[in-house]
KOLVORO-668667 format. One record per atom (N, C-alpha, C): z, x, y; residue in three letters. Coordinates in pm, whole numbers, plus 50000, padded with zeros to 5 digits. Atoms other than C-alpha are relative to their C-alpha. Example, Ala and Ser with C-alpha at 12.3 -4.5 7.8 and 13.67 -1.06 7.14 Angstrom:
KOLVORO-668667
500005008949881Ala/507805123049550Ala/500005009050120Ala/499944991849881Ser/507145136749894Ser/500734992350109Ser/
***
This chain:
KOLVORO-668667
500105011349908Met/891086244404437Met/500945002350117Met/499204996449884Leu/892306251304788Leu/500104988650100Leu/499815011449913Ser/892856216804928Ser/498754997850085Ser/501135003549917Lys/890636206605222Lys/499345012050067Lys/500514988249930Ile/890156241905355Ile/499615010449896Ile/500434990250098Ser/888146267605165Ser/500865012550009Ser/499194988050005Arg/889936298705058Arg/499485010750096Arg/500574990049912Arg/887506320905249Arg/500284996750146Arg/499695004049863Asp/888006300505568Asp/501465002750030Asp/498574997749978Ala/891766303405520Ala/500285014450034Ala/499814985849970Ile/891496341205521Ile/499395003750134Ile/500744995749882Arg/888986343905803Arg/500544993850129Arg/499795007549877Asn/890106317206048Asn/501464998950046Asn/498635001249954Thr/893906317806052Thr/500375011850091Thr/499714989249910Ala/894636334606276Ala/501354998850088Ala/499295000349883Ala/911656463708473Ala/500125013850049Ala/500034986349945Ala/910376488208597Ala/501375003850051Ala/498684995549961Gly/913496508908665Gly/499915013550067Gly/499974986749940Ile/914556540708832Ile/500995008549923Ile/499204991750088Ala/915986569908643Ala/501145006450074Ala/498704996749949Ala/919176588008695Ala/500565012949946Ala/499224989150056Ser/921616615708645Ser/500834994549886Ser/499235004750115Leu/923536614208319Leu/501424997150041Leu/498605003049979Val/926916597608319Val/500835009549913Val/499174990350070Ser/929676621008213Ser/500454994849864Ser/499475003650131Asn/930826621407850Asn/501434994850008Asn/498655005349984Lys/934216611707991Lys/500014984849997Lys/500085014550015Thr/932976575807988Thr/500064996949851Thr/499775001450143Val/934376566407649Val/500404985749967Val/499535012950048Leu/935226536407437Leu/501484998550030Leu/498615002049961Ala/938426522407577Ala/500734991349897Ala/499265009750080Thr/941186503107408Thr/499564986150041Thr/500525013449976Thr/940426466207385Thr/501114989750016Thr/498885009249984Asp/943816451207464Asp/499674988850098Asp/500285010149897Glu/942316432707761Glu/498974989749956Glu/501015009550048Phe/939716414407548Phe/500414994349864Phe/499705006650127Ser/940156389407268Ser/498915002949898Ser/501004998350105Thr/938336391006935Thr/498764991650030Thr/501135008849967Glu/936176361807052Glu/499145005850111Glu/500774993649894Gln/935146381407360Gln/499245012249947Gln/500644988050055Leu/934386413207165Leu/498844996349908Leu/501035004450096Cys/932356394506901Cys/499744985150025Cys/500145013949956Pro/931186362407072Pro/499044991649917Pro/501025007350075His/928586352406813His/500594993249877His/499635006650124Lys/929106327006540Lys/499385007649884Lys/500534992450113Phe/928706343406202Phe/498774993149941Phe/501155007750043Leu/926396315706081Leu/499484991850117Leu/500635007549892Thr/923946299606321Thr/499704985949952Thr/500345013850036Ala/923756261806310Ala/498494998150002Ala/501445002050009Gly/920306249506214Gly/499364996350133Gly/500545004549872Ser/919836233506555Ser/500065010850107Ser/499794989749899Glu/920796265806735Glu/499175012649977Glu/500914988750018Phe/918246290106588Phe/499005000350115Phe/501094998749903Tyr/915806303606844Tyr/498714995949930Tyr/501145006050068Asp/912606284706768Asp/498695006750038Asp/501334994549977Val/909156300406727Val/498994992349916Val/500885008350082Ser/907476271406545Ser/498604999550058Ser/501405000849961Arg/903696268006553Arg/499504985949974Arg/500655012850024Gly/901386237906563Gly/499934991650126Gly/500165008949886Asn/900186211606808Asn/499494986549949Asn/498574999149972Pro/901996189006771Pro/500725008249894Pro/499224992650097Lys/904666209706602Lys/500444990549889Lys/499725009150112Pro/905286195406254Pro/501364993150008Pro/498685006449997Phe/908986189006315Phe/500074988650100Phe/499995010849901Ser/908086165906604Ser/499464986949945Ser/500515012450059Leu/906416140806372Leu/501164990949962Leu/498935009750026Met/908466109306331Met/499484988549915Met/500345012250071Gly/908546078406112Gly/498985002149890Gly/501004999550106Gln/905546072105892Gln/499165012750007Gln/500774987649987Ala/903726102506032Ala/500705011449927Ala/499244989650071Arg/906496124805894Arg/499894997849850Arg/500145003150142Val/906326107105558Val/498625003949950Val/501384996950039Asp/902526110205544Asp/499755015049992Asp/500164985449999Ala/902826147405619Ala/500795006749888Ala/499194994250107Gly/905206152105326Gly/501175008050050Gly/498924992449938Leu/908016163705552Leu/501354993149988Leu/498705005750036Thr/910786142105408Thr/500285003849855Thr/499734996550140Pro/912606150105082Pro/499304990749901Pro/500625009550093Glu/911196118604923Glu/498495001849990Glu/501464998950000Ser/907586125305023Ser/499505014349977Ser/500424986050015Trp/907576163404985Trp/499405002549862Trp/500644996050124Arg/905226177004720Arg/499515014450014Arg/500454986050000Leu/904336212704623Leu/498865001749900Leu/501124996050085Asn/900926222804487Asn/500185014549957Asn/500084986350052Val/900866253704265Val/498715000849922Val/501345000550058Thr/897206259804188Thr/499415014049989Thr/500694987450026Val/894876287204072Val/498835001250096Val/501134996949912Asp/892426303204314Asp/498835004849914Asp/501134996150085Pro/888996304804142Pro/499145011250060Pro/500824990549925Phe/887786331604385Phe/499625012349918Phe/500504987150048Thr/885636360404263Thr/498995005150101Thr/500994994149911Glu/883406384404453Glu/499475012749933Glu/500604988750070Glu/880976409204301Glu/500405013150067Glu/499594987049950Gly/882266444404335Gly/501395000350059Gly/498665000649941Val/885646432504465Val/500994993649903Val/499145007350094Val/887216406504234Val/499114995249887Val/500955002950108Arg/885496405003897Arg/500354987349923Arg/499585011450080Glu/887566378003726Glu/500954991350080Glu/499135009349930Ala/889286347003855Ala/501384999549936Ala/498655002050052Ala/893006340803818Ala/500024988149905Ala/499855011050095Glu/894126318203536Glu/501484996949982Glu/498655004250035Ala/897256298303450Ala/499914988549901Ala/500015010750100Glu/898116275503159Glu/500154986350064Glu/499725013049940Lys/899296248103393Lys/499975001150151Lys/499995001049855Glu/898696238303755Glu/500714987150040Glu/499315011849946Phe/900526213403974Phe/499324996250131Phe/500685004149878Ser/898796192804241Ser/500204985250027Ser/499935014049962Arg/898926160304431Arg/498844992349937Arg/501185006750054Glu/895416152304314Glu/500194996349853Glu/499785002750143Ala/896476154803948Ala/501224991349976Ala/498825008550014Gly/899636135104015Gly/501215006949942Gly/498854992950059Asn/901966162303890Asn/500575010750093Asn/499434990449905Ala/902856181404209Ala/501525000249987Ala/498554998450012Ile/906406194804209Ile/500704992350111Ile/499285008049904Thr/908826171204382Thr/501275007250046Thr/498754994549946Tyr/911916178804588Tyr/501114999149895Tyr/498955001750101Gln/914146165004312Gln/499795009749885Gln/500264990450107Gln/912436186404050Gln/500415014050040Gln/499594986949952Leu/913026217004265Leu/501525001349997Leu/498534999850002Lys/916696208104304Lys/500535000549856Lys/499594999450141Asp/916946202503928Asp/499895014249946Asp/500104986050038Leu/915666237903874Leu/501165008150059Leu/498904993149934Gly/918346248804118Gly/501344998549929Gly/498735002050072Lys/921116234803896Lys/500255011349901Lys/499864989050095Glu/920436262703646Glu/499675013550062Glu/500514987349950His/918616289103850His/500255002150149His/499844999249855Gly/919786283104207Gly/500685012750047Gly/499404988349938Ile/920686312004435Ile/500314996850146Ile/499715001449857Lys/922146315504783Lys/500355013850054Lys/499564987849933Phe/922536344105026Phe/499844998750150Phe/499965000049853Ile/923066352005392Ile/498885009050051Ile/501124992249945Lys/919996363305585Lys/499804997150147Lys/500385001449860Ala/919166369605947Ala/498504997750010Ala/501415002249971Met/915856356606080Met/499645006950131Met/500504993549881Gln/913856376806328Gln/498485000249995Gln/501464999449991Cys/910246373906441Cys/499575014350025Cys/500514986549983Leu/908106405106439Leu/499715003450145Leu/500544997349866Asn/906986401306801Asn/500894995750116Asn/499155003949888Ile/909986389607006Ile/501265008550003Ile/498894990749985Pro/912896409907143Pro/501374993449991Pro/498685005850019Gln/915786388107024Gln/500074993949861Gln/499855005850133Pro/917166376706688Pro/499964984850006Pro/500145014550003Leu/916526340706583Leu/501274993149953Leu/498795006250053Gly/919776334106396Gly/500265004949859Gly/499584995850134Gln/921576338906066Gln/500554988049926Gln/499555011550077Gly/922146313905789Gly/500295003449856Gly/499794999650145Leu/923336308505435Leu/498924991249938Leu/501155007050056Trp/920116299205257Trp/500194997949851Trp/499815003250141Glu/920036282504917Glu/498724994049944Glu/501205005550061Gly/917216274904676Gly/499735005949864Gly/500444995950134Val/915226285504369Val/499055011850012Val/500924988649994Pro/913566319404308Pro/498564995949976Pro/501425002650019Leu/909796318904338Leu/499595002949856Leu/500354996750138Ser/909636335103994Ser/500284988449905Ser/499665011550084Val/911336304803839Val/498964989050014Val/501025010249976Val/908836281204000Val/498695004049935Val/501284995650057Leu/905846302203892Leu/500014999749848Leu/499945000550146Arg/907076303303534Arg/499744986149945Arg/500345013450044Gln/906526265803521Gln/498514999149967Gln/501454999850027Cys/902816274903509Cys/499675005749863Cys/500264994150130Gly/903216291303167Gly/499325013550013Gly/500684987249999Gly/901026320703083Gly/499025001350115Gly/500924997349889Met/899076336403369Met/499175012349969Met/500914988850021Lys/896156360303373Lys/499285003250131Lys/500744995549881Asn/894506380703648Asn/500634994950130Asn/499315003849876Val/897136370903908Val/500565012750062Val/499524988149931Arg/897636399304154Arg/500754996850128Arg/499315003549876Arg/898856380804460Arg/500294985150001Arg/499585014049986Val/900636348304546Val/499894996350147Val/500175005149864Tyr/899426330604860Tyr/500844987450016Tyr/499305012649975Phe/901466303005022Phe/499844996150146Phe/500135005149863Arg/901206280905328Arg/500794987050015Arg/499285012249970Gly/902976252305499Gly/499104989650063Gly/500755010949938Phe/901916219805661Phe/499765003250148Phe/500354998549859His/900076224005990His/498824991050034His/501005010149961Asn/898026192306030Asn/498655001949932Asn/501284997050067Asn/895296206305798Asn/498915003950099Asn/500944995049900Asp/893656220406110Asp/499785014949974Asp/500234985850030Pro/891966253906026Pro/500525009450107Pro/499514991649892Gln/893026267206365Gln/501525000750005Gln/498545000249997Gln/896676258906298Gln/500635004249867Gln/499464995850129Ile/897026268905933Ile/500785013050017Ile/499164988049995Phe/899826294305897Phe/500395003249857Phe/499804996750140Gln/900146313105571Gln/500425014549985Gln/499564986550029Ser/901486344205406Ser/499835002449850Ser/500194996750140Ser/901606361405068Ser/500935011449961Ser/499294988650059Val/903466385204839Val/499235004149875Val/500664995650122Ser/902266405904547Ser/500644993049881Ser/499485006250122Tyr/902716392804195Tyr/501345006349961Tyr/498754993550041Thr/905396418804121Thr/501134997050098Thr/498955003949904Gln/907286410804444Gln/500524986149968Gln/499605013750032Ala/907326374504335Ala/500784999249870Ala/499505002050136Met/908216379703970Met/501065010049956Met/499164989350053Glu/910216411803938Glu/500905005550110Glu/499054995849898Thr/913286416504156Thr/500875011349947Thr/499164989150048Pro/915016450404119Pro/501484996450007Pro/498555002549993Pro/918756449604043Pro/500555003850136Pro/499404997549870Gly/920736447204363Gly/499164995250115Gly/500855005449894Glu/917776433704558Glu/500044984849998Glu/499985014549985Leu/917226397904672Leu/498604994549977Leu/501325004950037Pro/914376376404538Pro/499364991250107Pro/500715010349924Val/911706356804720Val/500394986549941Val/499615012850056Phe/912746320504690Phe/499634988450091Phe/500295012449930Leu/912076284704790Leu/501334993750039Leu/498705004849952Ala/914966272905008Ala/499944985250034Ala/499865014149964Tyr/916086236805040Tyr/501334996850068Tyr/498745001949929Lys/919516241905197Lys/500215011350100Lys/499574990349898Leu/920736259705511Leu/501424996650038Leu/498585002249970Asn/924486263605559Asn/500534987849927Asn/499545010650091Asn/925036239405269Asn/499534986150039Asn/500595012849962Glu/922996211805434Glu/498495000549973Glu/501455000150015Pro/919416200605366Pro/499335006450122Pro/500704993649889Ile/916986221005576Ile/499274989450080Ile/500635009949913Ser/915876200105871Ser/498555003750026Ser/501384996749960Pro/912216197405975Pro/499955010450111Pro/499974990249892Leu/913176217506284Leu/500045014249947Leu/499874986850059Arg/914046247106061Arg/499035002449886Arg/501024997650100Gly/911066243105832Gly/500164992349872Gly/499775007850120Gly/912366217805582Gly/498984988949982Gly/498934999650101Pro/912446200505349Pro/500125013349924Pro/499984987750078Val/911466233505179Val/499235010750076Val/500714988849941Arg/910546267405321Arg/500165012149909Arg/499934987550074Met/909806301005164Met/500945009650074Met/499164989649942Ile/912346328705220Ile/499645013349933Ile/500304986550049Val/911276365205187Val/501065009050063Val/498814993749941Pro/914556384305235Pro/499735012450082Pro/500184986949936Trp/913246418505333Trp/499034999750117Trp/501095000649905Ala/910606406005574Ala/500414993350131Ala/499865007749877His/910316393505929His/499684985349973His/500055014350022Gly/910276356005977Gly/498644994349967Gly/501335005850026Phe/906506351405958Phe/499704999049851Phe/500195001150145Lys/906716357005581Lys/500724987849943Lys/499195011250051Ser/909276329105542Ser/499414986850050Ser/500825011349955Ile/906736301005578Ile/500794986950002Ile/499355013049986Lys/908076267905706Lys/499144989049940Lys/500695012250047Trp/907166233305570Trp/499115003049880Trp/500784995350115Leu/906026249205243Leu/499424988349921Leu/500655010450080Gln/903496228005052Gln/498955005349903Gln/501094994850083Glu/900906250804890Glu/500325014249951Glu/499944986650059Ile/901106280604653Ile/498725002049921Ile/501254996850068Phe/897916297204528Phe/500175013049922Phe/499994988050084Leu/897716321804240Leu/498615006050003Leu/501324994149980Thr/894886346204303Thr/499895014049941Thr/500284986450043Asn/893286377604168Asn/499505008450117Asn/500404992449881Asp/892296387604521Asp/501225007850048Asp/498884991449962Tyr/894516417104605Tyr/500215000850149Tyr/499934998449855Arg/893866414104979Arg/501014990350060Arg/499005008049931Ile/896586401305207Ile/499314989550086Ile/500645010849922Asn/895756367805367Asn/500884995250115Asn/499035004649901Asp/898666365805614Asp/499344997350135Asp/500495003349867Thr/897886348705942Thr/500305011450097Thr/499634989349909Tyr/899726376806118Tyr/499085012149989Tyr/500894988550016Ala/897356402705973Ala/498764998550086Ala/501195002449921Leu/894496386506162Leu/500275000750150Leu/499624998849859Asn/896406390306489Asn/500515014150033Asn/499704986049974Asn/896696428206474Asn/501475003549976Asn/498634996850040Asn/900146428106314Asn/499995006649862Asn/499834994250133Asp/901386447106010Asp/500684989749911Asp/499405010950078Pro/901926419105754Pro/500955004749892Pro/499094994850103Glu/903786441905512Glu/501205007050061Glu/498864993549936Ser/906336454005766Ser/501314993849953Ser/498675004750042Tyr/909956451505657Tyr/500864996750121Tyr/499055003549895Leu/912766436505860Leu/500595012850059Leu/499644987549933Lys/913626463106118Lys/501475000350039Lys/498654997749951Thr/917096477006179Thr/499945002150151Thr/500134999849853Ser/917516470306554Ser/501254994650065Ser/498885004949920Ala/920136464406823Ala/499484991250113Ala/500375009649895Tyr/920006435707073Tyr/501224998150091Tyr/498915001249903Leu/922126435707389Leu/500164985650047Leu/499735012949939Asp/923796404007510Asp/499865000950151Asp/499955000849855Lys/923356392907866Lys/501464999150043Lys/498635000649949Gly/926436394708085Gly/500015001550149Gly/499924998349855Pro/927706398208439Pro/499315012850044Pro/500694988149949Ser/925786422608655Ser/500835007550103Ser/499184993649896Asp/928446430008918Asp/501445001349954Asp/498624997350035Phe/931856445708865Phe/500665007350116Phe/499224992749900Ile/934606459309086Ile/500455013349939Ile/499594986750046Glu/935386496109056Glu/501404999449938Glu/498725000050070Gly/938176501208803Gly/500124989149894Gly/499985010650101Glu/937436469608602Glu/499435005149868Glu/500634996950129Pro/936816473808227Pro/498734991749984Pro/501305006650014Ile/933236464908140Ile/499704998349851Ile/500255002950140Leu/932606447907808Leu/498494999049975Leu/501415000350041Val/929206454007646Val/499954995249855Val/500085005650135Thr/928356432907341Thr/498554998149959Thr/501345002650052Gly/925376426107121Gly/500034997449852Gly/500145001850143Gln/924086420706772Gln/498995010049946Gln/500934991050066Ala/922366444106529Ala/499584993849868Ala/500525004350129Ile/920146434906236Ile/499995011849904Ile/499964989950104Asn/920736454505919Asn/498744998449915Asn/501305001850062Gly/917136458305808Gly/499825007749871Gly/500364994350129Tyr/915356473505513Tyr/500585014049981Tyr/499524986250011Ser/916476509205588Ser/501505001250021Ser/498544999849987Gly/920136499405634Gly/500445003750140Gly/499424997249869Leu/922426503505932Leu/501135010149984Leu/498964989850002Ser/924446535305981Ser/500984997950115Ser/499135002049884Arg/925756528906334Arg/499184994350114Arg/500615004149874Val/925046514206675Val/500545009350108Val/499624990849894Glu/925076537306977Glu/499674994150137Glu/500325004049863Tyr/925146532307353Tyr/499905012450088Tyr/500134989449900Trp/924226553507652Trp/500004993450137Trp/499925004849863Val/925106547608017Val/499495011050092Val/500454990249900Arg/923286564808302Arg/500044993650139Arg/499935004749862Glu/923736561808674Glu/498605000650061Glu/501325000749939Leu/920636550908862Leu/500015007350135Leu/500134992249877Val/919526574209140Val/498714995750069Val/501155004749924Gln/917166562409411Gln/498835009749988Gln/501214992050001Gly/913606574609363Gly/499655006449867Gly/500304994150130Ala/913846586209003Ala/499064990849921Ala/500995007650075Lys/911286574908743Lys/500634991849888Lys/499605008450112Arg/911576548208480Arg/499915008049870Arg/500014993050128Leu/912396560708130Leu/499424990949892Leu/500525006850117Asp/910276549607836Asp/500825004249877Asp/499224997050120Asp/911706549207483Asp/499735013949944Asp/500344986750052Asn/909906581807403Asn/500235011050103Asn/499714989749899Ser/911116599907716Ser/500955010549943Ser/499104989550049Pro/912776633507645Pro/501464997150034Pro/498615003049960Glu/915866621507835Glu/500684990549902Glu/499445009450098Ile/916316593607579Ile/500515007649878Ile/499644992750121Asn/916366617807287Asn/501155009850021Asn/498964990049974Ser/918686642807455Ser/501254994150063Ser/498865006349932Ala/921096617407604Ala/501275000649915Ala/498714999750071Pro/924816617707513Pro/500374986349943Pro/499735012950062Trp/924716586607293Trp/501395000049936Trp/498665001550054Gln/928126573907186Gln/500074987749910Gln/499925010150105Lys/929216551506903Lys/500654987150048Lys/499395013149977Cys/929856514306942Cys/500904996349883Cys/499205005850108Ser/932396495006739Ser/499234988449938Ser/500635011050072Leu/931136471106474Leu/501064989849960Leu/499085010550040Ala/932716437806387Ala/500505002649859Ala/499444999150134Glu/935026437906090Glu/499574987949917Glu/500305011550086Gln/934456415705791Gln/500814987950042Gln/499245012149968Pro/935426379805866Pro/500814995649879Pro/499385007150111Val/937716358705654Val/498934990349950Val/501205007150043Trp/934916344405444Trp/500204984949991Trp/499755014550009Ser/936536310705389Ser/499994993550138Ser/500025005449864Asp/936666306905769Asp/498584998550055Asp/501344999849939Val/932956313405834Val/498934993649912Val/500985006250088Leu/931176299405529Leu/500244984949992Leu/499815014550011Pro/930596262105473Pro/501144996549904Pro/498875004350082Val/933556243705324Val/499564998649855Val/500295001150142Gly/933626246804948Gly/499135011049944Gly/500854989250048Thr/931426277904930Thr/500845011049937Thr/499334989050069Asp/932646303004673Asp/499205012650028Asp/500734988049959Val/931686336704818Val/499545008049879Val/500404992850121Arg/931486350304463Arg/498664995249946Arg/501285005450045Ser/928416328504410Ser/498855003950092Ser/501014996249902Val/926566343404707Val/499455013849964Val/500594986950029Leu/924096371504632Leu/500365009850111Leu/499554989949904Gly/925136403704798Gly/501515001749999Gly/498564999150015Phe/928786398104702Phe/500345002349853Phe/499544997750136Asn/930686409604394Asn/500414986849937Asn/499775013150062Ser/930746380304153Ser/501424998549945Ser/498625000850049Lys/934296388904045Lys/501015000750114Lys/499014997949894Thr/936096401204357Thr/499684992350128Thr/500385006649876Gly/934126383004628Gly/499805009550117Gly/500224990349894Glu/933786415304827Glu/498505002350018Glu/501444997349980Pro/930386422204989Pro/499625013449940Pro/500494987450056Asn/928306449004822Asn/499825010650107Asn/500104990749887Ser/927836464605164Ser/500464992650124Ser/499685005549869Trp/929056459305515Trp/499475009650105Trp/500505013649982Pro/927136450905726Pro/499214994949878Pro/500755006050109Leu/925416426805490Leu/498535004050007Leu/501414996750007Arg/921956436505375Arg/499164988450052Arg/500875009949934Tyr/919346417805585Tyr/500804989850082Tyr/499175008649916Gly/922176402905791Gly/500165005650139Gly/499704995649864Met/923386405606150Met/501485002850014Met/498614996749972Ile/926566420906282Ile/500185001850149Ile/499684998149859Ser/928216420606624Ser/500465014450025Ser/499494987049959Phe/928846453106807Phe/500504999050143Phe/499465000549864Tyr/930726461107126Tyr/500515013850040Tyr/499324988549944Thr/932046488307351Thr/500584995850134Thr/499365002849871Val/934276488407659Val/499895012650086Val/500174988849908Leu/933396510607955Leu/501084999550107Leu/498994999049896Arg/935976522908200Arg/499665011650094Arg/500034988549909Asp/936216545408502Asp/498605003550051Asp/501284997649935Leu/932666541308627Leu/500194999150152Leu/499895000249855Lys/932456549908995Lys/499004990150059Lys/500905009549934Ala/930746527009245Ala/498565005149994Ala/501404996350010Gly/926976526709196Gly/499264990449908Gly/500835008150089Arg/924166512308983Arg/499765007749871Arg/500084993750131Tyr/923856518908610Tyr/499074992349907Tyr/500715005950113Glu/921716512508306Glu/500815002549873Glu/499344998950130Ile/923256505807965Ile/498944997549893Ile/500935001650112Arg/921166510907653Arg/500794999749869Arg/499425000150134Ala/921966503507288Ala/498895001649899Ala/500974997950105Arg/920166514506974Arg/500715001149866Arg/499474997950133Thr/920676515006599Thr/499555013649947Thr/500414988550080Val/920586545106371Val/500054995449855Val/500025005250136Asp/919476536206019Asp/500535010349901Asp/499404991250101Gln/920656551505693Gln/499105011549961Gln/500854988350015Asn/917696575005693Asn/500175009750118Asn/499784991549884Gly/918926589406023Gly/499044997650114Gly/500925003149893Phe/916166573806234Phe/500704991950108Phe/499465007449887Ala/917306563006580Ala/498914990950056Ala/500935009849944Gln/915626531806715Gln/499355005850127Gln/500935008450075Pro/912736527906785Pro/499335006849882Pro/500604993450116Glu/911796553906523Glu/500514993549871Glu/501304993750004Pro/910206554406281Pro/498854990850042Pro/501035009849966Arg/908366524006420Arg/499744999750149Arg/500395000449859Asn/907056533506758Asn/498764991450018Asn/501095009749994Ile/904136510306672Ile/500634986249995Ile/499245012449990Gln/905536477106789Gln/499414988849914Gln/500595010350084Lys/903106456706577Lys/500565000149858Lys/499324999950129Ser/905196466706275Ser/501444995350014Ser/498665005249976Gly/908326451506429Gly/500475004050137Gly/499644997149861Lys/909196449006797Lys/501445005050004Lys/498674994250004Asn/912166472006843Asn/500235009850115Asn/499754991649883Ala/912106487007191Ala/501495000150032Ala/498594998849963Ile/915476499207317Ile/500274991050121Ile/499715009349892Gln/916956471707531Gln/500925006450104Gln/499254994649888Thr/918516478507870Thr/500704989050077Thr/499265009049913Arg/921196460708070Arg/500415007750125Arg/499674993349874Arg/921746468908436Arg/501214993750065Arg/498805004849934Ile/925006466208623Ile/500205007550131Ile/499624993849872Thr/926356473708969Thr/501535000450009Thr/498564998649979Ile/929856487209032Ile/500245000250150Ile/499725001249858Leu/931096476309372Leu/501305007350035Leu/498774993149961Pro/933676496809565Pro/501174990350011Pro/498795008349985Arg/937206483209548Arg/500485000750146Arg/499545000349861Glu/938406472009889Glu/501395006450009Glu/498704993249981Lys/941256493210025Lys/500874992350097Lys/
***
């Protein structure tokens, strides 16, 4: 039973220029940072407030804009929220021979849909929390980073008892029940039920930074898929379908995207002043996402712009042969200073449960600030590029030069060095 929209319809219908240059000498090196404070070098808050995430919500009107009784009727308040967990009866000759089965289903129609309080009660015994960066697959800037808390999807699915012929778990959120606005995603049964040691599970989140998730951020409950781009972490979660159909039903797949792409290790440059006086130190900052393949380092390259030269694409030979240099990465914060009051870091996944030390730095699927300070650039115009190198040795944008698997073009910042008056 797939609510008001048929399962088949759900699958089918959801749906500077620059000028190039001579290379800047390798004598342009990372300078000492005595002239800049820690806040200047790493200007980003470690956790992003819920209201400050970059928003890419869908819908018309967007679900978080509903107010009063309309919000209640949509099930977007903790008191009115309900979660259906139902079996997909789909079969197709030659494709899916047998329908999925489960001992127990939960639905509004049957009067036993899972409530917000029931989910929180499961969290008292099985709750988890971890720090994750959010990034959309198709935009060139990170959305934010939060401490998410909730219940593993595996725990919720085990409420259904014995299951048979379940190969994939579909899920979707509230989008006005309009077939043109339905937004949905899916994971395999094993991704949902079997988390390898040291990895992070798919889970249903009801807290962000130790506060209830607001409708703006996809609350009361949203799915979190740690290793994936944000489109997998469905907002306003209300429906879970157990199916024997092995095919991916993600809305993004129908828009020429790779729905199984993992969170990409990428660097993002901050904006900053464009004009400097010759001799001034130039601070370059940004953030890097530590994606599925890990983060080895962040590098930068500066080149002087020469009139009449051609623009460089990411696959230009000059990019690969350039004298890239290493940026500095932010050090670990004092965790009690950056986490919500009362949070025991030892209870956060990704940290040692005895010592409170992170299992890795940067945090897996998290963001980290990077910076470098340039000195001794002569008067002229320059381009600054930054890229990540992952733990497999791939320099951004490799190995994903296909942007539909995660937008990760090398970003560029341009500056002008003005002559110092004599």
